N, CA, C and O atoms as a GROMACS GRO file, in nm:
protein
  428
    1MET      N    1   2.293  -0.928   3.782
    1MET     CA    2   2.141  -0.938   3.683
    1MET      C    3   2.074  -0.820   3.647
    1MET      O    4   2.005  -0.799   3.548
    2ASN      N    5   2.102  -0.749   3.735
    2ASN     CA    6   2.028  -0.614   3.700
    2ASN      C    7   2.047  -0.521   3.532
    2ASN      O    8   1.967  -0.450   3.471
    3ALA      N    9   2.226  -0.573   3.490
    3ALA     CA   10   2.233  -0.512   3.371
    3ALA      C   11   2.150  -0.596   3.276
    3ALA      O   12   2.084  -0.530   3.195
    4LYS      N   13   2.138  -0.768   3.267
    4LYS     CA   14   2.104  -0.818   3.250
    4LYS      C   15   1.945  -0.798   3.168
    4LYS      O   16   1.912  -0.797   3.049
    5LEU      N   17   1.874  -0.784   3.286
    5LEU     CA   18   1.716  -0.752   3.294
    5LEU      C   19   1.722  -0.618   3.227
    5LEU      O   20   1.623  -0.597   3.156
    6SER      N   21   1.819  -0.513   3.231
    6SER     CA   22   1.821  -0.418   3.153
    6SER      C   23   1.812  -0.417   3.013
    6SER      O   24   1.743  -0.341   2.946
    7ILE      N   25   1.900  -0.525   2.966
    7ILE     CA   26   1.938  -0.545   2.830
    7ILE      C   27   1.828  -0.589   2.774
    7ILE      O   28   1.778  -0.529   2.679
    8VAL      N   29   1.775  -0.702   2.825
    8VAL     CA   30   1.620  -0.777   2.774
    8VAL      C   31   1.518  -0.678   2.775
    8VAL      O   32   1.445  -0.683   2.676
    9VAL      N   33   1.488  -0.570   2.878
    9VAL     CA   34   1.370  -0.501   2.887
    9VAL      C   35   1.387  -0.414   2.760
    9VAL      O   36   1.290  -0.375   2.695
   10ALA      N   37   1.546  -0.377   2.722
   10ALA     CA   38   1.558  -0.258   2.606
   10ALA      C   39   1.500  -0.327   2.516
   10ALA      O   40   1.401  -0.280   2.461
   11ALA      N   41   1.561  -0.481   2.474
   11ALA     CA   42   1.558  -0.528   2.331
   11ALA      C   43   1.404  -0.578   2.352
   11ALA      O   44   1.378  -0.646   2.254
   12CYS      N   45   1.296  -0.573   2.435
   12CYS     CA   46   1.195  -0.571   2.423
   12CYS      C   47   1.138  -0.469   2.372
   12CYS      O   48   1.077  -0.467   2.265
   13VAL      N   49   1.162  -0.343   2.474
   13VAL     CA   50   1.068  -0.270   2.374
   13VAL      C   51   1.127  -0.166   2.304
   13VAL      O   52   1.099  -0.048   2.327
   14ALA      N   53   1.233  -0.215   2.192
   14ALA     CA   54   1.262  -0.203   2.071
   14ALA      C   55   1.173  -0.234   1.984
   14ALA      O   56   1.110  -0.162   1.907
   15LEU      N   57   1.168  -0.419   2.010
   15LEU     CA   58   1.085  -0.488   1.934
   15LEU      C   59   0.914  -0.462   1.906
   15LEU      O   60   0.853  -0.488   1.802
   16PHE      N   61   0.862  -0.404   2.030
   16PHE     CA   62   0.773  -0.336   2.017
   16PHE      C   63   0.733  -0.237   1.941
   16PHE      O   64   0.636  -0.229   1.866
   17ILE      N   65   0.842  -0.140   1.973
   17ILE     CA   66   0.838  -0.002   1.870
   17ILE      C   67   0.814  -0.019   1.691
   17ILE      O   68   0.739   0.014   1.600
   18SER      N   69   0.955  -0.106   1.724
   18SER     CA   70   0.924  -0.168   1.581
   18SER      C   71   0.811  -0.210   1.507
   18SER      O   72   0.779  -0.171   1.395
   19ALA      N   73   0.744  -0.305   1.587
   19ALA     CA   74   0.626  -0.335   1.538
   19ALA      C   75   0.492  -0.263   1.537
   19ALA      O   76   0.384  -0.302   1.491
   20CYS      N   77   0.518  -0.168   1.589
   20CYS     CA   78   0.411  -0.039   1.546
   20CYS      C   79   0.405   0.056   1.486
   20CYS      O   80   0.319   0.144   1.488
   21GLY      N   81   0.508   0.044   1.420
   21GLY     CA   82   0.517   0.121   1.316
   21GLY      C   83   0.436   0.077   1.204
   21GLY      O   84   0.394  -0.038   1.190
   22PRO      N   85   0.410   0.201   1.103
   22PRO     CA   86   0.304   0.180   1.016
   22PRO      C   87   0.326   0.084   0.892
   22PRO      O   88   0.423   0.118   0.825
   23GLY      N   89   0.250  -0.045   0.836
   23GLY     CA   90   0.326  -0.155   0.757
   23GLY      C   91   0.250  -0.104   0.627
   23GLY      O   92   0.193   0.004   0.639
   24PRO      N   93   0.242  -0.166   0.510
   24PRO     CA   94   0.245  -0.170   0.375
   24PRO      C   95   0.060  -0.163   0.414
   24PRO      O   96   0.006  -0.076   0.344
   25GLN      N   97  -0.014  -0.219   0.486
   25GLN     CA   98  -0.124  -0.213   0.490
   25GLN      C   99  -0.212  -0.087   0.525
   25GLN      O  100  -0.316  -0.056   0.467
   26SER      N  101  -0.154  -0.021   0.625
   26SER     CA  102  -0.186   0.153   0.672
   26SER      C  103  -0.145   0.224   0.572
   26SER      O  104  -0.232   0.294   0.519
   27LEU      N  105   0.004   0.231   0.511
   27LEU     CA  106   0.052   0.300   0.412
   27LEU      C  107  -0.032   0.320   0.300
   27LEU      O  108  -0.070   0.428   0.258
   28ILE      N  109  -0.060   0.206   0.256
   28ILE     CA  110  -0.176   0.206   0.113
   28ILE      C  111  -0.293   0.310   0.120
   28ILE      O  112  -0.320   0.384   0.025
   29LEU      N  113  -0.360   0.311   0.240
   29LEU     CA  114  -0.475   0.399   0.267
   29LEU      C  115  -0.511   0.553   0.234
   29LEU      O  116  -0.455   0.640   0.303
   30GLY      N  117  -0.588   0.586   0.148
   30GLY     CA  118  -0.551   0.718   0.096
   30GLY      C  119  -0.578   0.743  -0.067
   30GLY      O  120  -0.615   0.657  -0.147
   31LYS      N  121  -0.552   0.872  -0.094
   31LYS     CA  122  -0.568   0.887  -0.262
   31LYS      C  123  -0.417   0.883  -0.277
   31LYS      O  124  -0.331   0.922  -0.198
   32TRP      N  125  -0.401   0.816  -0.417
   32TRP     CA  126  -0.285   0.852  -0.482
   32TRP      C  127  -0.353   0.916  -0.637
   32TRP      O  128  -0.470   0.932  -0.672
   33GLU      N  129  -0.232   0.942  -0.703
   33GLU     CA  130  -0.190   1.014  -0.807
   33GLU      C  131  -0.118   0.940  -0.905
   33GLU      O  132  -0.001   0.942  -0.869
   34VAL      N  133  -0.127   0.882  -0.998
   34VAL     CA  134   0.003   0.828  -1.120
   34VAL      C  135   0.087   0.953  -1.178
   34VAL      O  136   0.036   1.052  -1.231
   35GLU      N  137   0.216   0.932  -1.160
   35GLU     CA  138   0.312   1.010  -1.189
   35GLU      C  139   0.324   1.040  -1.341
   35GLU      O  140   0.267   0.962  -1.417
   36ASN      N  141   0.375   1.116  -1.380
   36ASN     CA  142   0.404   1.146  -1.542
   36ASN      C  143   0.256   1.058  -1.656
   36ASN      O  144   0.255   1.018  -1.773
   37ALA      N  145   0.168   1.059  -1.562
   37ALA     CA  146   0.065   1.013  -1.697
   37ALA      C  147   0.009   1.115  -1.773
   37ALA      O  148  -0.016   1.227  -1.728
   38PRO      N  149  -0.018   1.064  -1.929
   38PRO     CA  150  -0.078   1.174  -1.987
   38PRO      C  151  -0.202   1.232  -1.950
   38PRO      O  152  -0.243   1.336  -2.001
   39MET      N  153  -0.282   1.149  -1.835
   39MET     CA  154  -0.389   1.193  -1.843
   39MET      C  155  -0.395   1.164  -1.682
   39MET      O  156  -0.313   1.083  -1.636
   40LYS      N  157  -0.501   1.235  -1.582
   40LYS     CA  158  -0.472   1.238  -1.495
   40LYS      C  159  -0.623   1.108  -1.451
   40LYS      O  160  -0.742   1.110  -1.481
   41MET      N  161  -0.516   0.985  -1.348
   41MET     CA  162  -0.568   0.899  -1.333
   41MET      C  163  -0.532   0.923  -1.164
   41MET      O  164  -0.425   0.972  -1.127
   42THR      N  165  -0.644   0.878  -1.068
   42THR     CA  166  -0.605   0.825  -0.935
   42THR      C  167  -0.653   0.701  -0.912
   42THR      O  168  -0.727   0.643  -0.992
   43ALA      N  169  -0.598   0.632  -0.759
   43ALA     CA  170  -0.677   0.534  -0.737
   43ALA      C  171  -0.672   0.613  -0.552
   43ALA      O  172  -0.598   0.701  -0.509
   44GLU      N  173  -0.792   0.529  -0.477
   44GLU     CA  174  -0.822   0.589  -0.364
   44GLU      C  175  -0.872   0.434  -0.275
   44GLU      O  176  -0.977   0.371  -0.288
   45PHE      N  177  -0.744   0.404  -0.178
   45PHE     CA  178  -0.796   0.275  -0.107
   45PHE      C  179  -0.840   0.322   0.029
   45PHE      O  180  -0.806   0.431   0.076
   46ALA      N  181  -0.928   0.224   0.097
   46ALA     CA  182  -1.013   0.231   0.208
   46ALA      C  183  -0.997   0.148   0.297
   46ALA      O  184  -0.981   0.028   0.275
   47SER      N  185  -0.998   0.210   0.426
   47SER     CA  186  -0.980   0.086   0.518
   47SER      C  187  -1.048  -0.042   0.539
   47SER      O  188  -1.007  -0.128   0.618
   48ASP      N  189  -1.175  -0.055   0.452
   48ASP     CA  190  -1.247  -0.137   0.475
   48ASP      C  191  -1.294  -0.268   0.311
   48ASP      O  192  -1.385  -0.341   0.273
   49GLY      N  193  -1.164  -0.225   0.271
   49GLY     CA  194  -1.124  -0.293   0.136
   49GLY      C  195  -1.159  -0.276   0.027
   49GLY      O  196  -1.118  -0.342  -0.069
   50THR      N  197  -1.267  -0.157   0.021
   50THR     CA  198  -1.313  -0.091  -0.134
   50THR      C  199  -1.186   0.001  -0.171
   50THR      O  200  -1.111   0.062  -0.094
   51ALA      N  201  -1.183  -0.007  -0.314
   51ALA     CA  202  -1.105   0.089  -0.357
   51ALA      C  203  -1.185   0.156  -0.468
   51ALA      O  204  -1.290   0.099  -0.497
   52LYS      N  205  -1.139   0.318  -0.567
   52LYS     CA  206  -1.203   0.368  -0.648
   52LYS      C  207  -1.098   0.407  -0.738
   52LYS      O  208  -0.993   0.460  -0.702
   53ILE      N  209  -1.136   0.375  -0.872
   53ILE     CA  210  -0.985   0.428  -0.987
   53ILE      C  211  -1.090   0.561  -1.026
   53ILE      O  212  -1.211   0.568  -1.004
   54THR      N  213  -1.011   0.652  -1.085
   54THR     CA  214  -1.078   0.762  -1.180
   54THR      C  215  -0.990   0.799  -1.276
   54THR      O  216  -0.873   0.837  -1.270
   55MET      N  217  -1.085   0.779  -1.390
   55MET     CA  218  -0.965   0.816  -1.497
   55MET      C  219  -1.062   0.876  -1.638
   55MET      O  220  -1.160   0.820  -1.686
   56LEU      N  221  -1.001   1.003  -1.680
   56LEU     CA  222  -1.087   1.052  -1.756
   56LEU      C  223  -1.224   1.068  -1.724
   56LEU      O  224  -1.313   1.038  -1.804
   57GLY      N  225  -1.250   1.123  -1.591
   57GLY     CA  226  -1.346   1.168  -1.503
   57GLY      C  227  -1.440   1.081  -1.491
   57GLY      O  228  -1.551   1.124  -1.460
   58GLN      N  229  -1.422   0.927  -1.513
   58GLN     CA  230  -1.498   0.862  -1.436
   58GLN      C  231  -1.392   0.792  -1.375
   58GLN      O  232  -1.273   0.769  -1.399
   59THR      N  233  -1.538   0.745  -1.224
   59THR     CA  234  -1.490   0.669  -1.138
   59THR      C  235  -1.556   0.496  -1.095
   59THR      O  236  -1.674   0.476  -1.068
   60VAL      N  237  -1.474   0.416  -1.096
   60VAL     CA  238  -1.532   0.309  -1.095
   60VAL      C  239  -1.455   0.215  -0.970
   60VAL      O  240  -1.334   0.194  -0.977
   61GLN      N  241  -1.523   0.171  -0.878
   61GLN     CA  242  -1.552   0.105  -0.754
   61GLN      C  243  -1.471  -0.048  -0.773
   61GLN      O  244  -1.481  -0.110  -0.879
   62GLY      N  245  -1.423  -0.078  -0.705
   62GLY     CA  246  -1.412  -0.218  -0.632
   62GLY      C  247  -1.327  -0.265  -0.513
   62GLY      O  248  -1.306  -0.190  -0.417
   63THR      N  249  -1.282  -0.383  -0.519
   63THR     CA  250  -1.223  -0.405  -0.408
   63THR      C  251  -1.080  -0.450  -0.404
   63THR      O  252  -1.026  -0.505  -0.501
   64TYR      N  253  -1.003  -0.421  -0.262
   64TYR     CA  254  -0.832  -0.483  -0.284
   64TYR      C  255  -0.819  -0.538  -0.176
   64TYR      O  256  -0.885  -0.512  -0.076
   65LYS      N  257  -0.742  -0.609  -0.185
   65LYS     CA  258  -0.668  -0.686  -0.054
   65LYS      C  259  -0.501  -0.674  -0.068
   65LYS      O  260  -0.446  -0.711  -0.171
   66LEU      N  261  -0.444  -0.631   0.019
   66LEU     CA  262  -0.283  -0.631   0.029
   66LEU      C  263  -0.195  -0.723   0.145
   66LEU      O  264  -0.176  -0.691   0.262
   67ASP      N  265  -0.146  -0.849   0.074
   67ASP     CA  266  -0.135  -0.979   0.172
   67ASP      C  267   0.013  -0.929   0.254
   67ASP      O  268   0.077  -0.825   0.244
   68ALA      N  269   0.027  -1.008   0.307
   68ALA     CA  270   0.181  -1.013   0.378
   68ALA      C  271   0.324  -1.032   0.324
   68ALA      O  272   0.434  -1.015   0.377
   69ALA      N  273   0.286  -1.075   0.193
   69ALA     CA  274   0.399  -1.094   0.094
   69ALA      C  275   0.404  -0.957   0.043
   69ALA      O  276   0.510  -0.930  -0.014
   70ASN      N  277   0.289  -0.833   0.049
   70ASN     CA  278   0.318  -0.696  -0.039
   70ASN      C  279   0.258  -0.717  -0.167
   70ASN      O  280   0.306  -0.662  -0.267
   71GLU      N  281   0.148  -0.801  -0.174
   71GLU     CA  282   0.124  -0.847  -0.327
   71GLU      C  283  -0.042  -0.803  -0.314
   71GLU      O  284  -0.123  -0.854  -0.237
   72LEU      N  285  -0.062  -0.712  -0.396
   72LEU     CA  286  -0.186  -0.633  -0.437
   72LEU      C  287  -0.285  -0.696  -0.489
   72LEU      O  288  -0.277  -0.688  -0.612
   73VAL      N  289  -0.386  -0.766  -0.450
   73VAL     CA  290  -0.504  -0.807  -0.547
   73VAL      C  291  -0.616  -0.724  -0.539
   73VAL      O  292  -0.676  -0.711  -0.433
   74TRP      N  293  -0.665  -0.639  -0.693
   74TRP     CA  294  -0.766  -0.552  -0.667
   74TRP      C  295  -0.884  -0.611  -0.781
   74TRP      O  296  -0.846  -0.658  -0.888
   75THR      N  297  -1.011  -0.604  -0.750
   75THR     CA  298  -1.142  -0.636  -0.864
   75THR      C  299  -1.167  -0.489  -0.883
   75THR      O  300  -1.177  -0.398  -0.801
   76VAL      N  301  -1.172  -0.491  -1.016
   76VAL     CA  302  -1.279  -0.360  -1.056
   76VAL      C  303  -1.336  -0.403  -1.156
   76VAL      O  304  -1.264  -0.474  -1.226
   77ASN      N  305  -1.472  -0.385  -1.203
   77ASN     CA  306  -1.592  -0.466  -1.260
   77ASN      C  307  -1.572  -0.589  -1.331
   77ASN      O  308  -1.584  -0.614  -1.451
   78ASP      N  309  -1.538  -0.665  -1.226
   78ASP     CA  310  -1.535  -0.835  -1.256
   78ASP      C  311  -1.406  -0.860  -1.301
   78ASP      O  312  -1.398  -0.973  -1.349
   79ILE      N  313  -1.286  -0.786  -1.303
   79ILE     CA  314  -1.179  -0.781  -1.313
   79ILE      C  315  -1.062  -0.800  -1.219
   79ILE      O  316  -1.023  -0.703  -1.154
   80THR      N  317  -1.000  -0.924  -1.207
   80THR     CA  318  -0.874  -0.924  -1.093
   80THR      C  319  -0.719  -0.908  -1.163
   80THR      O  320  -0.666  -0.976  -1.251
   81THR      N  321  -0.666  -0.785  -1.082
   81THR     CA  322  -0.552  -0.804  -1.094
   81THR      C  323  -0.483  -0.835  -1.011
   81THR      O  324  -0.529  -0.866  -0.902
   82LYS      N  325  -0.306  -0.839  -1.043
   82LYS     CA  326  -0.216  -0.882  -0.919
   82LYS      C  327  -0.073  -0.805  -0.946
   82LYS      O  328  -0.007  -0.818  -1.050
   83SER      N  329  -0.039  -0.727  -0.841
   83SER     CA  330   0.067  -0.623  -0.845
   83SER      C  331   0.190  -0.656  -0.754
   83SER      O  332   0.153  -0.743  -0.676
   84LYS      N  333   0.283  -0.633  -0.738
   84LYS     CA  334   0.388  -0.670  -0.633
   84LYS      C  335   0.356  -0.500  -0.619
   84LYS      O  336   0.340  -0.414  -0.706
   85ALA      N  337   0.352  -0.494  -0.440
   85ALA     CA  338   0.323  -0.346  -0.469
   85ALA      C  339   0.474  -0.294  -0.338
   85ALA      O  340   0.560  -0.367  -0.288
   86ASN      N  341   0.454  -0.170  -0.323
   86ASN     CA  342   0.603  -0.120  -0.292
   86ASN      C  343   0.545   0.012  -0.240
   86ASN      O  344   0.535   0.105  -0.320
   87VAL      N  345   0.511   0.026  -0.127
   87VAL     CA  346   0.471   0.144  -0.042
   87VAL      C  347   0.553   0.231   0.037
   87VAL      O  348   0.658   0.193   0.090
   88THR      N  349   0.508   0.347   0.047
   88THR     CA  350   0.606   0.415   0.179
   88THR      C  351   0.489   0.530   0.151
   88THR      O  352   0.413   0.547   0.056
   89ALA      N  353   0.508   0.600   0.277
   89ALA     CA  354   0.438   0.719   0.295
   89ALA      C  355   0.409   0.795   0.206
   89ALA      O  356   0.288   0.816   0.199
   90THR      N  357   0.488   0.860   0.111
   90THR     CA  358   0.454   0.940  -0.018
   90THR      C  359   0.452   0.887  -0.170
   90THR      O  360   0.413   0.953  -0.267
   91GLU      N  361   0.512   0.730  -0.173
   91GLU     CA  362   0.490   0.672  -0.303
   91GLU      C  363   0.408   0.541  -0.318
   91GLU      O  364   0.384   0.480  -0.213
   92LEU      N  365   0.373   0.501  -0.407
   92LEU     CA  366   0.318   0.392  -0.447
   92LEU      C  367   0.362   0.304  -0.552
   92LEU      O  368   0.282   0.328  -0.643
   93GLU      N  369   0.464   0.192  -0.605
   93GLU     CA  370   0.490   0.142  -0.720
   93GLU      C  371   0.413   0.030  -0.711
   93GLU      O  372   0.437  -0.038  -0.612
   94LEU      N  373   0.324  -0.012  -0.788
   94LEU     CA  374   0.286  -0.135  -0.856
   94LEU      C  375   0.347  -0.220  -0.975
   94LEU      O  376   0.343  -0.162  -1.083
   95THR      N  377   0.400  -0.341  -0.976
   95THR     CA  378   0.446  -0.414  -1.096
   95THR      C  379   0.418  -0.522  -1.100
   95THR      O  380   0.437  -0.596  -1.003
   96ASN      N  381   0.362  -0.567  -1.219
   96ASN     CA  382   0.285  -0.676  -1.259
   96ASN      C  383   0.380  -0.776  -1.265
   96ASN      O  384   0.498  -0.777  -1.232
   97ASP      N  385   0.287  -0.882  -1.325
   97ASP     CA  386   0.381  -1.004  -1.402
   97ASP      C  387   0.481  -0.993  -1.517
   97ASP      O  388   0.585  -1.054  -1.542
   98ALA      N  389   0.430  -0.918  -1.565
   98ALA     CA  390   0.477  -0.814  -1.696
   98ALA      C  391   0.614  -0.766  -1.653
   98ALA      O  392   0.696  -0.754  -1.744
   99ASN      N  393   0.641  -0.745  -1.563
   99ASN     CA  394   0.776  -0.650  -1.515
   99ASN      C  395   0.723  -0.482  -1.556
   99ASN      O  396   0.808  -0.395  -1.573
  100GLN      N  397   0.596  -0.458  -1.567
  100GLN     CA  398   0.553  -0.304  -1.574
  100GLN      C  399   0.552  -0.266  -1.464
  100GLN      O  400   0.519  -0.346  -1.377
  101THR      N  401   0.582  -0.146  -1.434
  101THR     CA  402   0.522  -0.076  -1.278
  101THR      C  403   0.486   0.050  -1.307
  101THR      O  404   0.529   0.141  -1.377
  102ILE      N  405   0.394   0.033  -1.234
  102ILE     CA  406   0.294   0.212  -1.269
  102ILE      C  407   0.345   0.264  -1.131
  102ILE      O  408   0.305   0.204  -1.031
  103LYS      N  409   0.421   0.361  -1.117
  103LYS     CA  410   0.457   0.491  -0.988
  103LYS      C  411   0.299   0.570  -0.971
  103LYS      O  412   0.233   0.624  -1.060
  104TYR      N  413   0.262   0.554  -0.802
  104TYR     CA  414   0.165   0.643  -0.792
  104TYR      C  415   0.247   0.771  -0.682
  104TYR      O  416   0.353   0.745  -0.626
  105LYS      N  417   0.181   0.898  -0.668
  105LYS     CA  418   0.245   0.970  -0.542
  105LYS      C  419   0.106   0.996  -0.460
  105LYS      O  420  -0.007   0.982  -0.506
  106ARG      N  421   0.143   1.038  -0.322
  106ARG     CA  422   0.022   1.078  -0.246
  106ARG      C  423  -0.039   1.193  -0.278
  106ARG      O  424   0.023   1.300  -0.279
  107MET      N  425  -0.183   1.182  -0.310
  107MET     CA  426  -0.222   1.381  -0.313
  107MET      C  427  -0.232   1.358  -0.181
  107MET      O  428  -0.260   1.451  -0.105
   0.00000   0.00000   0.00000
């Protein structure tokens, strides 16, 4: 009986620990720079759902939402775009419906 209980407890602990790992919503937070861009372009995502995009020295603010399916929906200057997001601790890839991908690196 103790062996069965030990296995169940170990499985529960493993599930709890894996559930506490950083998910895409927390990984996306912070400042990102477009890789291999001809000009400097950055995006910054805050925990309150706001985002800033800086390009050519101009910064615009907007909002974003990353859903459970890793779809990033952001609105800047009343224009809403949707992208499939793949985010790790150091890289962010956004792929739109036309299958165009922009790669960012964490700053």
